[in-house]
PyMOL CGO cylinders between C-alpha atoms (Angstrom):
from pymol import cmd
from pymol.cgo import CYLINDER

trace = [
    CYLINDER, -3.20, -15.51, 30.13, -3.43, -11.81, 29.33, 0.3, 1, 1, 1, 1, 1, 1,
    CYLINDER, -3.43, -11.81, 29.33, -6.12, -10.52, 26.96, 0.3, 1, 1, 1, 1, 1, 1,
    CYLINDER, -6.12, -10.52, 26.96, -4.90, -9.32, 23.57, 0.3, 1, 1, 1, 1, 1, 1,
    CYLINDER, -4.90, -9.32, 23.57, -5.48, -5.65, 22.71, 0.3, 1, 1, 1, 1, 1, 1,
    CYLINDER, -5.48, -5.65, 22.71, -8.11, -5.11, 20.01, 0.3, 1, 1, 1, 1, 1, 1,
    CYLINDER, -8.11, -5.11, 20.01, -5.42, -3.92, 17.56, 0.3, 1, 1, 1, 1, 1, 1,
    CYLINDER, -5.42, -3.92, 17.56, -3.34, -7.06, 18.01, 0.3, 1, 1, 1, 1, 1, 1,
    CYLINDER, -3.34, -7.06, 18.01, -2.71, -9.16, 14.86, 0.3, 1, 1, 1, 1, 1, 1,
    CYLINDER, -2.71, -9.16, 14.86, -3.86, -12.14, 16.92, 0.3, 1, 1, 1, 1, 1, 1,
    CYLINDER, -3.86, -12.14, 16.92, -7.37, -10.73, 17.42, 0.3, 1, 1, 1, 1, 1, 1,
    CYLINDER, -7.37, -10.73, 17.42, -7.73, -8.67, 14.24, 0.3, 1, 1, 1, 1, 1, 1,
    CYLINDER, -7.73, -8.67, 14.24, -9.26, -10.62, 11.35, 0.3, 1, 1, 1, 1, 1, 1,
    CYLINDER, -9.26, -10.62, 11.35, -9.27, -7.95, 8.68, 0.3, 1, 1, 1, 1, 1, 1,
    CYLINDER, -9.27, -7.95, 8.68, -6.91, -5.21, 7.66, 0.3, 1, 1, 1, 1, 1, 1,
    CYLINDER, -6.91, -5.21, 7.66, -7.15, -1.78, 6.03, 0.3, 1, 1, 1, 1, 1, 1,
    CYLINDER, -7.15, -1.78, 6.03, -3.93, 0.02, 5.11, 0.3, 1, 1, 1, 1, 1, 1,
    CYLINDER, -3.93, 0.02, 5.11, -2.60, 2.81, 2.95, 0.3, 1, 1, 1, 1, 1, 1,
    CYLINDER, -2.60, 2.81, 2.95, 0.41, 1.77, 0.88, 0.3, 1, 1, 1, 1, 1, 1,
    CYLINDER, 0.41, 1.77, 0.88, 2.74, 3.84, -1.28, 0.3, 1, 1, 1, 1, 1, 1,
    CYLINDER, 2.74, 3.84, -1.28, 3.44, 1.89, -4.47, 0.3, 1, 1, 1, 1, 1, 1,
    CYLINDER, 3.44, 1.89, -4.47, 5.13, 2.63, -7.78, 0.3, 1, 1, 1, 1, 1, 1,
    CYLINDER, 5.13, 2.63, -7.78, 1.62, 2.98, -9.24, 0.3, 1, 1, 1, 1, 1, 1,
    CYLINDER, 1.62, 2.98, -9.24, 0.59, 5.59, -6.66, 0.3, 1, 1, 1, 1, 1, 1,
    CYLINDER, 0.59, 5.59, -6.66, -1.17, 5.47, -3.32, 0.3, 1, 1, 1, 1, 1, 1,
    CYLINDER, -1.17, 5.47, -3.32, -3.16, 2.30, -2.67, 0.3, 1, 1, 1, 1, 1, 1,
    CYLINDER, -3.16, 2.30, -2.67, -5.94, 1.69, -0.16, 0.3, 1, 1, 1, 1, 1, 1,
    CYLINDER, -5.94, 1.69, -0.16, -5.78, -2.01, 0.59, 0.3, 1, 1, 1, 1, 1, 1,
    CYLINDER, -5.78, -2.01, 0.59, -8.53, -3.96, 2.34, 0.3, 1, 1, 1, 1, 1, 1,
    CYLINDER, -8.53, -3.96, 2.34, -8.20, -7.66, 3.11, 0.3, 1, 1, 1, 1, 1, 1,
    CYLINDER, -8.20, -7.66, 3.11, -9.86, -10.38, 5.15, 0.3, 1, 1, 1, 1, 1, 1,
    CYLINDER, -9.86, -10.38, 5.15, -12.94, -9.80, 7.29, 0.3, 1, 1, 1, 1, 1, 1,
    CYLINDER, -12.94, -9.80, 7.29, -13.06, -6.00, 7.34, 0.3, 1, 1, 1, 1, 1, 1,
    CYLINDER, -13.06, -6.00, 7.34, -15.04, -5.53, 10.52, 0.3, 1, 1, 1, 1, 1, 1,
    CYLINDER, -15.04, -5.53, 10.52, -15.56, -2.51, 12.77, 0.3, 1, 1, 1, 1, 1, 1,
    CYLINDER, -15.56, -2.51, 12.77, -12.29, -3.25, 14.64, 0.3, 1, 1, 1, 1, 1, 1,
    CYLINDER, -12.29, -3.25, 14.64, -10.25, -3.19, 11.41, 0.3, 1, 1, 1, 1, 1, 1,
    CYLINDER, -10.25, -3.19, 11.41, -11.86, 0.10, 10.36, 0.3, 1, 1, 1, 1, 1, 1,
    CYLINDER, -11.86, 0.10, 10.36, -11.35, 1.61, 13.83, 0.3, 1, 1, 1, 1, 1, 1,
    CYLINDER, -11.35, 1.61, 13.83, -7.68, 0.62, 13.69, 0.3, 1, 1, 1, 1, 1, 1,
    CYLINDER, -7.68, 0.62, 13.69, -7.37, 2.33, 10.29, 0.3, 1, 1, 1, 1, 1, 1,
    CYLINDER, -7.37, 2.33, 10.29, -9.10, 5.49, 11.54, 0.3, 1, 1, 1, 1, 1, 1,
    CYLINDER, -9.10, 5.49, 11.54, -6.85, 5.65, 14.62, 0.3, 1, 1, 1, 1, 1, 1,
    CYLINDER, -6.85, 5.65, 14.62, -3.74, 5.26, 12.46, 0.3, 1, 1, 1, 1, 1, 1,
    CYLINDER, -3.74, 5.26, 12.46, -4.67, 7.56, 9.53, 0.3, 1, 1, 1, 1, 1, 1,
    CYLINDER, -4.67, 7.56, 9.53, -7.60, 9.68, 10.74, 0.3, 1, 1, 1, 1, 1, 1,
    CYLINDER, -7.60, 9.68, 10.74, -11.19, 9.79, 9.53, 0.3, 1, 1, 1, 1, 1, 1,
    CYLINDER, -11.19, 9.79, 9.53, -10.60, 12.15, 6.59, 0.3, 1, 1, 1, 1, 1, 1,
    CYLINDER, -10.60, 12.15, 6.59, -10.47, 10.14, 3.34, 0.3, 1, 1, 1, 1, 1, 1,
    CYLINDER, -10.47, 10.14, 3.34, -6.91, 9.89, 2.07, 0.3, 1, 1, 1, 1, 1, 1,
    CYLINDER, -6.91, 9.89, 2.07, -5.93, 10.70, -1.49, 0.3, 1, 1, 1, 1, 1, 1,
    CYLINDER, -5.93, 10.70, -1.49, -5.64, 7.32, -3.19, 0.3, 1, 1, 1, 1, 1, 1,
    CYLINDER, -5.64, 7.32, -3.19, -5.04, 6.26, -6.78, 0.3, 1, 1, 1, 1, 1, 1,
    CYLINDER, -5.04, 6.26, -6.78, -6.39, 2.71, -6.45, 0.3, 1, 1, 1, 1, 1, 1,
    CYLINDER, -6.39, 2.71, -6.45, -8.40, 0.58, -4.05, 0.3, 1, 1, 1, 1, 1, 1,
    CYLINDER, -8.40, 0.58, -4.05, -7.59, -3.11, -3.85, 0.3, 1, 1, 1, 1, 1, 1,
    CYLINDER, -7.59, -3.11, -3.85, -10.31, -5.04, -2.06, 0.3, 1, 1, 1, 1, 1, 1,
    CYLINDER, -10.31, -5.04, -2.06, -9.86, -8.33, -3.93, 0.3, 1, 1, 1, 1, 1, 1,
    CYLINDER, -9.86, -8.33, -3.93, -8.92, -10.20, -0.74, 0.3, 1, 1, 1, 1, 1, 1,
    CYLINDER, -8.92, -10.20, -0.74, -11.91, -9.06, 1.34, 0.3, 1, 1, 1, 1, 1, 1,
    CYLINDER, -11.91, -9.06, 1.34, -13.91, -12.00, 2.65, 0.3, 1, 1, 1, 1, 1, 1,
    CYLINDER, -13.91, -12.00, 2.65, -16.58, -9.89, 4.39, 0.3, 1, 1, 1, 1, 1, 1,
    CYLINDER, -16.58, -9.89, 4.39, -17.28, -6.17, 4.63, 0.3, 1, 1, 1, 1, 1, 1,
    CYLINDER, -17.28, -6.17, 4.63, -19.02, -4.61, 7.63, 0.3, 1, 1, 1, 1, 1, 1,
    CYLINDER, -19.02, -4.61, 7.63, -21.08, -1.42, 7.48, 0.3, 1, 1, 1, 1, 1, 1,
    CYLINDER, -21.08, -1.42, 7.48, -18.12, 0.64, 8.79, 0.3, 1, 1, 1, 1, 1, 1,
    CYLINDER, -18.12, 0.64, 8.79, -15.94, -0.99, 6.10, 0.3, 1, 1, 1, 1, 1, 1,
    CYLINDER, -15.94, -0.99, 6.10, -18.48, -0.09, 3.44, 0.3, 1, 1, 1, 1, 1, 1,
    CYLINDER, -18.48, -0.09, 3.44, -18.58, 3.48, 4.76, 0.3, 1, 1, 1, 1, 1, 1,
    CYLINDER, -18.58, 3.48, 4.76, -14.78, 3.77, 4.69, 0.3, 1, 1, 1, 1, 1, 1,
    CYLINDER, -14.78, 3.77, 4.69, -14.57, 2.38, 1.16, 0.3, 1, 1, 1, 1, 1, 1,
    CYLINDER, -14.57, 2.38, 1.16, -17.32, 4.63, -0.21, 0.3, 1, 1, 1, 1, 1, 1,
    CYLINDER, -17.32, 4.63, -0.21, -15.91, 7.70, 1.57, 0.3, 1, 1, 1, 1, 1, 1,
    CYLINDER, -15.91, 7.70, 1.57, -12.61, 7.23, -0.28, 0.3, 1, 1, 1, 1, 1, 1,
    CYLINDER, -12.61, 7.23, -0.28, -14.31, 6.60, -3.63, 0.3, 1, 1, 1, 1, 1, 1,
    CYLINDER, -14.31, 6.60, -3.63, -16.62, 9.63, -3.26, 0.3, 1, 1, 1, 1, 1, 1,
    CYLINDER, -16.62, 9.63, -3.26, -13.79, 11.94, -2.13, 0.3, 1, 1, 1, 1, 1, 1,
    CYLINDER, -13.79, 11.94, -2.13, -11.76, 10.96, -5.18, 0.3, 1, 1, 1, 1, 1, 1,
    CYLINDER, -11.76, 10.96, -5.18, -14.70, 11.50, -7.53, 0.3, 1, 1, 1, 1, 1, 1,
    CYLINDER, -14.70, 11.50, -7.53, -15.48, 14.91, -6.00, 0.3, 1, 1, 1, 1, 1, 1,
    CYLINDER, -15.48, 14.91, -6.00, -11.84, 15.89, -6.54, 0.3, 1, 1, 1, 1, 1, 1,
    CYLINDER, -11.84, 15.89, -6.54, -12.11, 14.87, -10.21, 0.3, 1, 1, 1, 1, 1, 1,
    CYLINDER, -12.11, 14.87, -10.21, -9.86, 11.84, -9.91, 0.3, 1, 1, 1, 1, 1, 1,
    CYLINDER, -9.86, 11.84, -9.91, -11.93, 8.65, -9.87, 0.3, 1, 1, 1, 1, 1, 1,
    CYLINDER, -11.93, 8.65, -9.87, -10.05, 5.68, -8.46, 0.3, 1, 1, 1, 1, 1, 1,
    CYLINDER, -10.05, 5.68, -8.46, -9.90, 2.15, -9.76, 0.3, 1, 1, 1, 1, 1, 1,
    CYLINDER, -9.90, 2.15, -9.76, -11.75, -0.20, -7.41, 0.3, 1, 1, 1, 1, 1, 1,
    CYLINDER, -11.75, -0.20, -7.41, -10.87, -3.89, -7.55, 0.3, 1, 1, 1, 1, 1, 1,
    CYLINDER, -10.87, -3.89, -7.55, -13.55, -5.61, -5.46, 0.3, 1, 1, 1, 1, 1, 1,
    CYLINDER, -13.55, -5.61, -5.46, -13.83, -9.16, -4.22, 0.3, 1, 1, 1, 1, 1, 1,
    CYLINDER, -13.83, -9.16, -4.22, -17.15, -10.98, -4.66, 0.3, 1, 1, 1, 1, 1, 1,
    CYLINDER, -17.15, -10.98, -4.66, -17.96, -10.13, -1.01, 0.3, 1, 1, 1, 1, 1, 1,
    CYLINDER, -17.96, -10.13, -1.01, -17.40, -6.40, -1.65, 0.3, 1, 1, 1, 1, 1, 1,
    CYLINDER, -17.40, -6.40, -1.65, -19.46, -6.53, -4.84, 0.3, 1, 1, 1, 1, 1, 1,
    CYLINDER, -19.46, -6.53, -4.84, -22.34, -8.14, -2.92, 0.3, 1, 1, 1, 1, 1, 1,
    CYLINDER, -22.34, -8.14, -2.92, -22.27, -5.39, -0.28, 0.3, 1, 1, 1, 1, 1, 1,
    CYLINDER, -22.27, -5.39, -0.28, -22.03, -2.56, -2.82, 0.3, 1, 1, 1, 1, 1, 1,
    CYLINDER, -22.03, -2.56, -2.82, -24.76, -3.89, -5.08, 0.3, 1, 1, 1, 1, 1, 1,
    CYLINDER, -24.76, -3.89, -5.08, -27.06, -4.79, -2.19, 0.3, 1, 1, 1, 1, 1, 1,
    CYLINDER, -27.06, -4.79, -2.19, -27.32, -8.46, -3.20, 0.3, 1, 1, 1, 1, 1, 1,
    CYLINDER, -27.32, -8.46, -3.20, -28.61, -10.25, -0.13, 0.3, 1, 1, 1, 1, 1, 1,
    CYLINDER, -28.61, -10.25, -0.13, -29.35, -6.99, 1.71, 0.3, 1, 1, 1, 1, 1, 1,
    CYLINDER, -29.35, -6.99, 1.71, -30.55, -3.43, 1.36, 0.3, 1, 1, 1, 1, 1, 1,
    CYLINDER, -30.55, -3.43, 1.36, -29.92, -1.78, -1.99, 0.3, 1, 1, 1, 1, 1, 1,
    CYLINDER, -29.92, -1.78, -1.99, -26.77, 0.33, -2.13, 0.3, 1, 1, 1, 1, 1, 1,
    CYLINDER, -26.77, 0.33, -2.13, -25.17, 2.18, -5.02, 0.3, 1, 1, 1, 1, 1, 1,
    CYLINDER, -25.17, 2.18, -5.02, -22.78, 0.28, -7.28, 0.3, 1, 1, 1, 1, 1, 1,
    CYLINDER, -22.78, 0.28, -7.28, -19.31, 1.75, -7.53, 0.3, 1, 1, 1, 1, 1, 1,
    CYLINDER, -19.31, 1.75, -7.53, -17.75, 0.72, -10.81, 0.3, 1, 1, 1, 1, 1, 1,
    CYLINDER, -17.75, 0.72, -10.81, -14.06, 0.90, -11.60, 0.3, 1, 1, 1, 1, 1, 1,
    CYLINDER, -14.06, 0.90, -11.60, -13.15, 3.49, -14.23, 0.3, 1, 1, 1, 1, 1, 1,
    CYLINDER, -13.15, 3.49, -14.23, -13.21, 2.24, -17.80, 0.3, 1, 1, 1, 1, 1, 1,
]
cmd.load_cgo(trace, "trace")
């Protein structure tokens, strides 16, 4: 039996992707967004935050520290450019961003 590469769908539990949709560019996070999922994203798209119109994280079951960093980098880059993005978080993402059950972190609210 040969070991699966770390980027294999068999071994990867979470996913982070950029999608072009009719509503604009979407950053999509799903599943257990661990360091391997974030590393796969960074290798594919680079570390510079991409211009996104929305972030859909409703399917995230857990968010690692690198996942939190990636998510906040995209939100902060959009805000600095004067184009806040809509963030749709799962309960797991909300817990990480609000610091419930861990160290306090800033809350990132979707635009009104």
